[in-house]
C-alpha positions in Angstrom: 15.3 19.5 7.2 16.4 22.1 9.6 14.7 22.0 13.0 12.9 18.6 12.5 14.9 17.3 15.5 12.8 19.5 17.8 9.5 17.9 16.8 8.0 14.7 18.3 9.4 11.6 16.6 12.8 13.2 16.0 14.8 13.6 12.9 12.7 12.5 9.9 15.7 12.6 7.5 16.6 9.1 8.6 13.2 7.9 7.3 13.7 9.7 4.0 17.2 8.2 3.6 15.8 4.7 4.2 13.1 5.3 1.6 15.7 6.6 -0.8 17.8 3.4 -0.3 14.6 1.3 -0.9 13.9 3.2 -4.1 17.5 2.5 -5.3 16.9 -1.2 -4.5 13.6 -1.3 -6.5 15.4 0.5 -9.4 18.3 -2.0 -9.1 20.7 1.0 -8.9 23.7 -0.1 -6.9 25.3 3.3 -7.3 22.3 5.1 -5.9 22.1 2.8 -2.9 25.9 3.2 -2.3 25.4 7.0 -2.4 22.5 6.9 0.0 24.6 4.8 2.4 27.4 7.4 2.1 24.8 10.1 3.0 23.8 8.1 6.1 27.4 7.7 7.2 28.1 11.4 6.5 25.1 12.4 8.6 26.2 10.1 11.4 29.7 11.6 11.4 28.6 15.3 11.1 25.8 15.2 13.6 27.4 12.5 15.8 24.0 10.8 15.8 22.9 7.4 14.5 19.5 6.1 13.1 18.1 4.3 16.2 15.0 3.0 14.5 16.2 2.5 10.9 17.2 -1.1 11.6 13.6 -2.5 11.3 12.9 -0.8 8.0 16.3 -1.8 6.7 15.7 -5.5 7.5 12.1 -5.5 6.3 13.0 -3.9 3.0 16.3 -5.6 2.1 17.6 -9.0 1.3 20.3 -11.1 3.0 23.8 -9.7 2.5 22.6 -6.1 1.8 25.1 -3.5 2.8 22.4 -1.5 4.7 22.0 -4.6 6.9 25.7 -4.7 7.7 25.6 -1.0 8.6 22.6 -1.4 10.9 24.4 -4.3 12.6 27.6 -2.3 13.0 25.6 0.6 14.5 24.1 -1.7 17.0 27.4 -3.4 17.9 29.5 -0.2 18.1 27.1 2.5 19.1 24.2 1.1 21.1 24.3 0.7 24.8 22.4 -1.6 27.1 19.4 0.8 27.2 19.1 0.9 23.4 19.3 -2.9 23.1 16.7 -3.6 25.8 14.4 -0.9 24.5 14.4 -2.1 20.9 14.3 -5.8 21.7 11.1 -5.3 23.8 9.6 -2.7 21.5 9.9 -4.3 18.1 8.5 -7.8 18.2 7.8 -8.2 14.5 9.1 -11.5 13.1 10.8 -9.7 10.2 13.4 -8.1 12.4 14.4 -11.3 14.2 17.3 -11.7 11.7 18.6 -8.3 12.7 18.9 -9.3 16.4 20.4 -12.6 15.3 23.0 -10.8 13.2 23.8 -8.4 16.1 24.3 -11.4 18.4 26.7 -13.1 15.9 28.6 -9.8 15.4 28.9 -9.2 19.2 30.3 -12.7 19.7 32.9 -12.2 16.9 33.8 -8.8 18.5 34.1 -10.4 21.9 36.5 -13.1 20.7 38.9 -10.5 19.1 42.2 -9.7 20.9 42.0 -6.5 23.0 44.0 -4.4 20.5 41.6 -5.2 17.7 38.5 -4.4 19.9 39.8 -0.9 20.3 40.1 -0.4 16.5 38.2 2.4 14.9 34.4 2.1 14.8 33.6 1.1 11.2 30.5 3.3 11.1 32.9 6.3 11.3 34.9 5.3 8.2 34.0 8.0 5.7 35.2 7.8 2.1 35.6 4.1 2.0 33.6 1.5 0.1 33.0 -0.6 3.3 29.2 -0.4 3.0 29.0 -0.4 -0.8 27.5 -3.1 -2.9 29.3 -2.5 -6.1 31.8 -5.3 -5.5 34.5 -5.4 -8.2 32.7 -2.8 -10.4 33.7 0.8 -10.3 32.4 2.9 -7.4 29.8 5.6 -8.2 32.4 8.2 -7.0 34.7 7.4 -9.9 31.8 7.2 -12.4 30.3 10.7 -11.8 
């Protein structure tokens, strides 16, 4: 909603988007979850902002291999700085988010081992219009269905 960024706690739309994704997961609607992930990416692109605290809810409310988990890891790898990492590691000690930090560590190691030219490749969190973070697999994308 307009102006929410000015209130304590920041932009509440991230929380609503996470709740929407969780609803799609409960309803077993891959198309809805893919559309929510596209909305998250669109907001990131348009506002040049990223959901700093969504990772814990994403990991606590999703299963291994979920596209939202891949997005949260890519946000941490490509967008977080040292301050973000140390703040969130010390702040969020819930056992449920340990797999998130483990995934980030693995992704950072993979990124570190890439040749220099590949490291400078486009940030995947900025790739709009692709199915990179979709879960539909070989089934038609919701964009072609509606």
